[in-house]
Backbone atoms as SQL, in Angstrom:
CREATE TABLE atoms (id INTEGER PRIMARY KEY, chain TEXT, resi INTEGER, resn TEXT, atom TEXT, x REAL, y REAL, z REAL);
INSERT INTO atoms VALUES
  (1, 'A', 1, 'MET', 'N', 13.778, 1.846, -12.373),
  (2, 'A', 1, 'MET', 'CA', 13.826, 3.074, -11.631),
  (3, 'A', 1, 'MET', 'C', 12.573, 3.909, -11.882),
  (4, 'A', 2, 'MET', 'N', 11.982, 3.817, -13.075),
  (5, 'A', 2, 'MET', 'CA', 10.837, 4.663, -13.397),
  (6, 'A', 2, 'MET', 'C', 9.586, 4.285, -12.617),
  (7, 'A', 3, 'ARG', 'N', 9.345, 3.000, -12.411),
  (8, 'A', 3, 'ARG', 'CA', 8.147, 2.598, -11.664),
  (9, 'A', 3, 'ARG', 'C', 8.178, 3.140, -10.234),
  (10, 'A', 4, 'PRO', 'N', 9.280, 2.953, -9.475),
  (11, 'A', 4, 'PRO', 'CA', 9.310, 3.520, -8.121),
  (12, 'A', 4, 'PRO', 'C', 9.269, 5.054, -8.128),
  (13, 'A', 5, 'PHE', 'N', 9.893, 5.660, -9.144),
  (14, 'A', 5, 'PHE', 'CA', 9.858, 7.126, -9.278),
  (15, 'A', 5, 'PHE', 'C', 8.413, 7.596, -9.436),
  (16, 'A', 6, 'ARG', 'N', 7.704, 7.014, -10.387),
  (17, 'A', 6, 'ARG', 'CA', 6.323, 7.437, -10.660),
  (18, 'A', 6, 'ARG', 'C', 5.405, 7.165, -9.465),
  (19, 'A', 7, 'ARG', 'N', 5.623, 6.047, -8.786),
  (20, 'A', 7, 'ARG', 'CA', 4.817, 5.734, -7.596),
  (21, 'A', 7, 'ARG', 'C', 5.027, 6.778, -6.509),
  (22, 'A', 8, 'ALA', 'N', 6.288, 7.099, -6.220),
  (23, 'A', 8, 'ALA', 'CA', 6.586, 8.076, -5.168),
  (24, 'A', 8, 'ALA', 'C', 6.032, 9.449, -5.516),
  (25, 'A', 9, 'VAL', 'N', 6.173, 9.851, -6.777),
  (26, 'A', 9, 'VAL', 'CA', 5.654, 11.150, -7.207),
  (27, 'A', 9, 'VAL', 'C', 4.128, 11.170, -7.088),
  (28, 'A', 10, 'ALA', 'N', 3.470, 10.109, -7.509),
  (29, 'A', 10, 'ALA', 'CA', 2.007, 10.044, -7.442),
  (30, 'A', 10, 'ALA', 'C', 1.519, 10.078, -5.992),
  (31, 'A', 11, 'LEU', 'N', 2.191, 9.359, -5.112),
  (32, 'A', 11, 'LEU', 'CA', 1.803, 9.360, -3.706),
  (33, 'A', 11, 'LEU', 'C', 2.000, 10.736, -3.081),
  (34, 'A', 12, 'LYS', 'N', 3.077, 11.386, -3.441),
  (35, 'A', 12, 'LYS', 'CA', 3.337, 12.735, -2.933),
  (36, 'A', 12, 'LYS', 'C', 2.225, 13.684, -3.385),
  (37, 'A', 13, 'ALA', 'N', 1.821, 13.571, -4.637),
  (38, 'A', 13, 'ALA', 'CA', 0.727, 14.405, -5.152),
  (39, 'A', 13, 'ALA', 'C', -0.576, 14.078, -4.434),
  (40, 'A', 14, 'GLU', 'N', -0.813, 12.793, -4.170),
  (41, 'A', 14, 'GLU', 'CA', -2.039, 12.391, -3.480),
  (42, 'A', 14, 'GLU', 'C', -2.100, 12.976, -2.077),
  (43, 'A', 15, 'LEU', 'N', -0.952, 13.176, -1.477),
  (44, 'A', 15, 'LEU', 'CA', -0.898, 13.799, -0.155),
  (45, 'A', 15, 'LEU', 'C', -1.068, 15.315, -0.236),
  (46, 'A', 16, 'GLY', 'N', -1.123, 15.841, -1.454),
  (47, 'A', 16, 'GLY', 'CA', -1.295, 17.275, -1.639),
  (48, 'A', 16, 'GLY', 'C', -0.011, 18.060, -1.537),
  (49, 'A', 17, 'GLU', 'N', 1.117, 17.380, -1.666),
  (50, 'A', 17, 'GLU', 'CA', 2.416, 18.038, -1.572),
  (51, 'A', 17, 'GLU', 'C', 2.925, 18.393, -2.960),
  (52, 'A', 18, 'ALA', 'N', 3.698, 19.456, -3.027),
  (53, 'A', 18, 'ALA', 'CA', 4.251, 19.906, -4.303),
  (54, 'A', 18, 'ALA', 'C', 5.183, 18.843, -4.878),
  (55, 'A', 19, 'THR', 'N', 5.003, 18.572, -6.155),
  (56, 'A', 19, 'THR', 'CA', 5.841, 17.594, -6.844),
  (57, 'A', 19, 'THR', 'C', 5.705, 17.794, -8.351),
  (58, 'A', 20, 'VAL', 'N', 6.522, 17.099, -9.085),
  (59, 'A', 20, 'VAL', 'CA', 6.418, 17.129, -10.544),
  (60, 'A', 20, 'VAL', 'C', 5.279, 16.209, -10.973),
  (61, 'A', 21, 'PRO', 'N', 4.769, 16.355, -12.197),
  (62, 'A', 21, 'PRO', 'CA', 3.735, 15.423, -12.668),
  (63, 'A', 21, 'PRO', 'C', 4.283, 13.991, -12.719),
  (64, 'A', 22, 'ALA', 'N', 3.467, 13.033, -12.329),
  (65, 'A', 22, 'ALA', 'CA', 3.907, 11.629, -12.317),
  (66, 'A', 22, 'ALA', 'C', 4.312, 11.141, -13.699),
  (67, 'A', 23, 'MET', 'N', 3.738, 11.702, -14.725),
  (68, 'A', 23, 'MET', 'CA', 4.061, 11.265, -16.083),
  (69, 'A', 23, 'MET', 'C', 5.062, 12.193, -16.770),
  (70, 'A', 24, 'ILE', 'N', 5.905, 12.856, -15.996),
  (71, 'A', 24, 'ILE', 'CA', 6.929, 13.729, -16.549),
  (72, 'A', 24, 'ILE', 'C', 7.803, 12.936, -17.515),
  (73, 'A', 25, 'ASP', 'N', 8.169, 13.551, -18.609),
  (74, 'A', 25, 'ASP', 'CA', 9.046, 12.900, -19.585),
  (75, 'A', 25, 'ASP', 'C', 10.497, 13.067, -19.163),
  (76, 'A', 26, 'LEU', 'N', 11.175, 11.939, -19.042),
  (77, 'A', 26, 'LEU', 'CA', 12.609, 11.948, -18.789),
  (78, 'A', 26, 'LEU', 'C', 13.301, 11.430, -20.040),
  (79, 'A', 27, 'SER', 'N', 14.561, 11.670, -20.137),
  (80, 'A', 27, 'SER', 'CA', 15.342, 11.281, -21.308),
  (81, 'A', 27, 'SER', 'C', 15.271, 9.773, -21.554),
  (82, 'A', 28, 'ASP', 'N', 15.395, 9.399, -22.813),
  (83, 'A', 28, 'ASP', 'CA', 15.496, 7.981, -23.173),
  (84, 'A', 28, 'ASP', 'C', 16.880, 7.427, -22.845),
  (85, 'A', 29, 'ASP', 'N', 17.845, 8.312, -22.670),
  (86, 'A', 29, 'ASP', 'CA', 19.206, 7.923, -22.290),
  (87, 'A', 29, 'ASP', 'C', 19.204, 7.624, -20.789),
  (88, 'A', 30, 'PRO', 'N', 19.445, 6.374, -20.386),
  (89, 'A', 30, 'PRO', 'CA', 19.365, 6.016, -18.964),
  (90, 'A', 30, 'PRO', 'C', 20.269, 6.858, -18.068),
  (91, 'A', 31, 'ALA', 'N', 21.455, 7.187, -18.540),
  (92, 'A', 31, 'ALA', 'CA', 22.364, 7.987, -17.716),
  (93, 'A', 31, 'ALA', 'C', 21.771, 9.366, -17.447),
  (94, 'A', 32, 'LEU', 'N', 21.267, 10.007, -18.476),
  (95, 'A', 32, 'LEU', 'CA', 20.676, 11.331, -18.336),
  (96, 'A', 32, 'LEU', 'C', 19.370, 11.254, -17.542),
  (97, 'A', 33, 'ALA', 'N', 18.556, 10.243, -17.793),
  (98, 'A', 33, 'ALA', 'CA', 17.300, 10.080, -17.056),
  (99, 'A', 33, 'ALA', 'C', 17.555, 9.936, -15.557),
  (100, 'A', 34, 'GLY', 'N', 18.629, 9.271, -15.195),
  (101, 'A', 34, 'GLY', 'CA', 18.979, 9.133, -13.778),
  (102, 'A', 34, 'GLY', 'C', 19.268, 10.474, -13.140),
  (103, 'A', 35, 'TYR', 'N', 20.022, 11.305, -13.823),
  (104, 'A', 35, 'TYR', 'CA', 20.309, 12.641, -13.294),
  (105, 'A', 35, 'TYR', 'C', 19.031, 13.475, -13.220),
  (106, 'A', 36, 'GLN', 'N', 18.189, 13.377, -14.226),
  (107, 'A', 36, 'GLN', 'CA', 16.936, 14.128, -14.223),
  (108, 'A', 36, 'GLN', 'C', 16.040, 13.685, -13.065),
  (109, 'A', 37, 'ALA', 'N', 15.909, 12.379, -12.884),
  (110, 'A', 37, 'ALA', 'CA', 15.069, 11.852, -11.805),
  (111, 'A', 37, 'ALA', 'C', 15.602, 12.282, -10.443),
  (112, 'A', 38, 'ALA', 'N', 16.915, 12.282, -10.286),
  (113, 'A', 38, 'ALA', 'CA', 17.509, 12.717, -9.023),
  (114, 'A', 38, 'ALA', 'C', 17.227, 14.195, -8.769),
  (115, 'A', 39, 'ALA', 'N', 17.204, 14.990, -9.829),
  (116, 'A', 39, 'ALA', 'CA', 16.990, 16.427, -9.683),
  (117, 'A', 39, 'ALA', 'C', 15.548, 16.768, -9.323),
  (118, 'A', 40, 'VAL', 'N', 14.579, 16.031, -9.882),
  (119, 'A', 40, 'VAL', 'CA', 13.177, 16.409, -9.695),
  (120, 'A', 40, 'VAL', 'C', 12.388, 15.440, -8.817),
  (121, 'A', 41, 'GLY', 'N', 12.964, 14.301, -8.516),
  (122, 'A', 41, 'GLY', 'CA', 12.242, 13.283, -7.758),
  (123, 'A', 41, 'GLY', 'C', 12.126, 13.614, -6.286),
  (124, 'A', 42, 'PRO', 'N', 11.266, 12.889, -5.582),
  (125, 'A', 42, 'PRO', 'CA', 11.001, 13.151, -4.168),
  (126, 'A', 42, 'PRO', 'C', 12.061, 12.555, -3.238),
  (127, 'A', 43, 'ILE', 'N', 13.284, 13.064, -3.378),
  (128, 'A', 43, 'ILE', 'CA', 14.366, 12.685, -2.467),
  (129, 'A', 43, 'ILE', 'C', 15.027, 13.974, -1.993),
  (130, 'A', 44, 'GLY', 'N', 15.659, 13.902, -0.861),
  (131, 'A', 44, 'GLY', 'CA', 16.281, 15.079, -0.273),
  (132, 'A', 44, 'GLY', 'C', 17.653, 15.370, -0.856),
  (133, 'A', 45, 'PRO', 'N', 18.217, 16.508, -0.487),
  (134, 'A', 45, 'PRO', 'CA', 19.509, 16.920, -1.034),
  (135, 'A', 45, 'PRO', 'C', 20.661, 15.973, -0.708),
  (136, 'A', 46, 'LEU', 'N', 20.638, 15.356, 0.453),
  (137, 'A', 46, 'LEU', 'CA', 21.719, 14.417, 0.777),
  (138, 'A', 46, 'LEU', 'C', 21.652, 13.179, -0.106),
  (139, 'A', 47, 'ASP', 'N', 20.432, 12.700, -0.358),
  (140, 'A', 47, 'ASP', 'CA', 20.282, 11.559, -1.265),
  (141, 'A', 47, 'ASP', 'C', 20.637, 11.958, -2.697),
  (142, 'A', 48, 'GLN', 'N', 20.277, 13.166, -3.098),
  (143, 'A', 48, 'GLN', 'CA', 20.679, 13.648, -4.423),
  (144, 'A', 48, 'GLN', 'C', 22.202, 13.639, -4.547),
  (145, 'A', 49, 'GLN', 'N', 22.883, 14.072, -3.500),
  (146, 'A', 49, 'GLN', 'CA', 24.350, 14.076, -3.525),
  (147, 'A', 49, 'GLN', 'C', 24.900, 12.662, -3.609),
  (148, 'A', 50, 'ARG', 'N', 24.279, 11.721, -2.892),
  (149, 'A', 50, 'ARG', 'CA', 24.706, 10.313, -2.979),
  (150, 'A', 50, 'ARG', 'C', 24.601, 9.811, -4.404),
  (151, 'A', 51, 'VAL', 'N', 23.508, 10.172, -5.078),
  (152, 'A', 51, 'VAL', 'CA', 23.320, 9.753, -6.470),
  (153, 'A', 51, 'VAL', 'C', 24.424, 10.338, -7.337),
  (154, 'A', 52, 'LEU', 'N', 24.686, 11.634, -7.181),
  (155, 'A', 52, 'LEU', 'CA', 25.722, 12.282, -7.991),
  (156, 'A', 52, 'LEU', 'C', 27.111, 11.690, -7.743),
  (157, 'A', 53, 'ALA', 'N', 27.350, 11.241, -6.522),
  (158, 'A', 53, 'ALA', 'CA', 28.662, 10.697, -6.172),
  (159, 'A', 53, 'ALA', 'C', 28.818, 9.229, -6.562),
  (160, 'A', 54, 'THR', 'N', 27.747, 8.597, -7.013),
  (161, 'A', 54, 'THR', 'CA', 27.794, 7.180, -7.384),
  (162, 'A', 54, 'THR', 'C', 28.352, 7.027, -8.798),
  (163, 'A', 55, 'ASP', 'N', 29.366, 6.191, -8.927),
  (164, 'A', 55, 'ASP', 'CA', 29.985, 5.948, -10.228),
  (165, 'A', 55, 'ASP', 'C', 29.141, 4.986, -11.058),
  (166, 'A', 56, 'GLY', 'N', 28.993, 5.313, -12.315),
  (167, 'A', 56, 'GLY', 'CA', 28.340, 4.413, -13.259),
  (168, 'A', 56, 'GLY', 'C', 26.833, 4.567, -13.284),
  (169, 'A', 57, 'ALA', 'N', 26.288, 4.624, -14.489),
  (170, 'A', 57, 'ALA', 'CA', 24.851, 4.818, -14.677),
  (171, 'A', 57, 'ALA', 'C', 24.033, 3.692, -14.057),
  (172, 'A', 58, 'VAL', 'N', 24.476, 2.460, -14.196),
  (173, 'A', 58, 'VAL', 'CA', 23.720, 1.325, -13.666),
  (174, 'A', 58, 'VAL', 'C', 23.619, 1.414, -12.150),
  (175, 'A', 59, 'ASP', 'N', 24.723, 1.732, -11.489),
  (176, 'A', 59, 'ASP', 'CA', 24.698, 1.854, -10.032),
  (177, 'A', 59, 'ASP', 'C', 23.858, 3.048, -9.591),
  (178, 'A', 60, 'ARG', 'N', 23.916, 4.149, -10.335),
  (179, 'A', 60, 'ARG', 'CA', 23.079, 5.310, -10.011),
  (180, 'A', 60, 'ARG', 'C', 21.604, 4.963, -10.127),
  (181, 'A', 61, 'LEU', 'N', 21.235, 4.273, -11.196),
  (182, 'A', 61, 'LEU', 'CA', 19.831, 3.899, -11.393),
  (183, 'A', 61, 'LEU', 'C', 19.366, 2.921, -10.321),
  (184, 'A', 62, 'ARG', 'N', 20.223, 2.018, -9.935),
  (185, 'A', 62, 'ARG', 'CA', 19.891, 1.062, -8.872),
  (186, 'A', 62, 'ARG', 'C', 19.667, 1.804, -7.545),
  (187, 'A', 63, 'LEU', 'N', 20.547, 2.751, -7.246),
  (188, 'A', 63, 'LEU', 'CA', 20.404, 3.544, -6.023),
  (189, 'A', 63, 'LEU', 'C', 19.115, 4.355, -6.067),
  (190, 'A', 64, 'LEU', 'N', 18.837, 4.982, -7.204),
  (191, 'A', 64, 'LEU', 'CA', 17.607, 5.758, -7.333),
  (192, 'A', 64, 'LEU', 'C', 16.374, 4.891, -7.119),
  (193, 'A', 65, 'ALA', 'N', 16.369, 3.708, -7.697),
  (194, 'A', 65, 'ALA', 'CA', 15.230, 2.805, -7.518),
  (195, 'A', 65, 'ALA', 'C', 15.020, 2.498, -6.038),
  (196, 'A', 66, 'THR', 'N', 16.097, 2.241, -5.322),
  (197, 'A', 66, 'THR', 'CA', 16.015, 1.963, -3.886),
  (198, 'A', 66, 'THR', 'C', 15.482, 3.176, -3.132),
  (199, 'A', 67, 'LEU', 'N', 16.027, 4.356, -3.435),
  (200, 'A', 67, 'LEU', 'CA', 15.598, 5.575, -2.750),
  (201, 'A', 67, 'LEU', 'C', 14.131, 5.877, -3.012),
  (202, 'A', 68, 'PHE', 'N', 13.697, 5.729, -4.260),
  (203, 'A', 68, 'PHE', 'CA', 12.300, 6.003, -4.585),
  (204, 'A', 68, 'PHE', 'C', 11.368, 4.949, -3.985),
  (205, 'A', 69, 'ASP', 'N', 11.817, 3.699, -3.928),
  (206, 'A', 69, 'ASP', 'CA', 11.024, 2.652, -3.257),
  (207, 'A', 69, 'ASP', 'C', 10.819, 3.012, -1.784),
  (208, 'A', 70, 'GLU', 'N', 11.909, 3.397, -1.119),
  (209, 'A', 70, 'GLU', 'CA', 11.830, 3.749, 0.293),
  (210, 'A', 70, 'GLU', 'C', 10.918, 4.951, 0.509),
  (211, 'A', 71, 'GLU', 'N', 11.068, 5.973, -0.318),
  (212, 'A', 71, 'GLU', 'CA', 10.232, 7.165, -0.187),
  (213, 'A', 71, 'GLU', 'C', 8.771, 6.817, -0.463),
  (214, 'A', 72, 'GLY', 'N', 8.531, 5.973, -1.458),
  (215, 'A', 72, 'GLY', 'CA', 7.172, 5.541, -1.746),
  (216, 'A', 72, 'GLY', 'C', 6.546, 4.818, -0.565),
  (217, 'A', 73, 'ASP', 'N', 7.320, 3.986, 0.107),
  (218, 'A', 73, 'ASP', 'CA', 6.805, 3.269, 1.279),
  (219, 'A', 73, 'ASP', 'C', 6.452, 4.242, 2.407),
  (220, 'A', 74, 'VAL', 'N', 7.295, 5.244, 2.616),
  (221, 'A', 74, 'VAL', 'CA', 7.027, 6.256, 3.645),
  (222, 'A', 74, 'VAL', 'C', 5.753, 7.031, 3.309),
  (223, 'A', 75, 'LEU', 'N', 5.649, 7.440, 2.050),
  (224, 'A', 75, 'LEU', 'CA', 4.470, 8.207, 1.620),
  (225, 'A', 75, 'LEU', 'C', 3.199, 7.360, 1.718),
  (226, 'A', 76, 'ALA', 'N', 3.278, 6.083, 1.343),
  (227, 'A', 76, 'ALA', 'CA', 2.118, 5.199, 1.443),
  (228, 'A', 76, 'ALA', 'C', 1.697, 5.019, 2.888),
  (229, 'A', 77, 'ALA', 'N', 2.647, 4.905, 3.791),
  (230, 'A', 77, 'ALA', 'CA', 2.336, 4.772, 5.212),
  (231, 'A', 77, 'ALA', 'C', 1.652, 6.041, 5.729),
  (232, 'A', 78, 'ARG', 'N', 2.107, 7.184, 5.268),
  (233, 'A', 78, 'ARG', 'CA', 1.467, 8.442, 5.678),
  (234, 'A', 78, 'ARG', 'C', 0.021, 8.506, 5.168),
  (235, 'A', 79, 'LEU', 'N', -0.203, 8.030, 3.951),
  (236, 'A', 79, 'LEU', 'CA', -1.560, 8.014, 3.413),
  (237, 'A', 79, 'LEU', 'C', -2.457, 7.074, 4.201),
  (238, 'A', 80, 'ALA', 'N', -1.928, 5.939, 4.586),
  (239, 'A', 80, 'ALA', 'CA', -2.705, 4.938, 5.311),
  (240, 'A', 80, 'ALA', 'C', -2.981, 5.359, 6.747),
  (241, 'A', 81, 'GLY', 'N', -2.076, 6.184, 7.298),
  (242, 'A', 81, 'GLY', 'CA', -2.172, 6.547, 8.701),
  (243, 'A', 81, 'GLY', 'C', -3.155, 7.577, 8.964);
């Protein structure tokens, strides 16, 4: 989850959009890190709610990785365009 998170955050910064630092420290506890990433990462409120409604840390982290991958792809396309 961290690699797609950092990629999406870095791409957002490269576009000049407000975001957290790409090297932000998140908790070593995967469950807590998932909530932190959902709170500060480049996803919208509906996706944040999906993360919160997902049962289990592993499933939340998997969903976050997917969401950040998708957002990273969108941001990369905007940079290329």
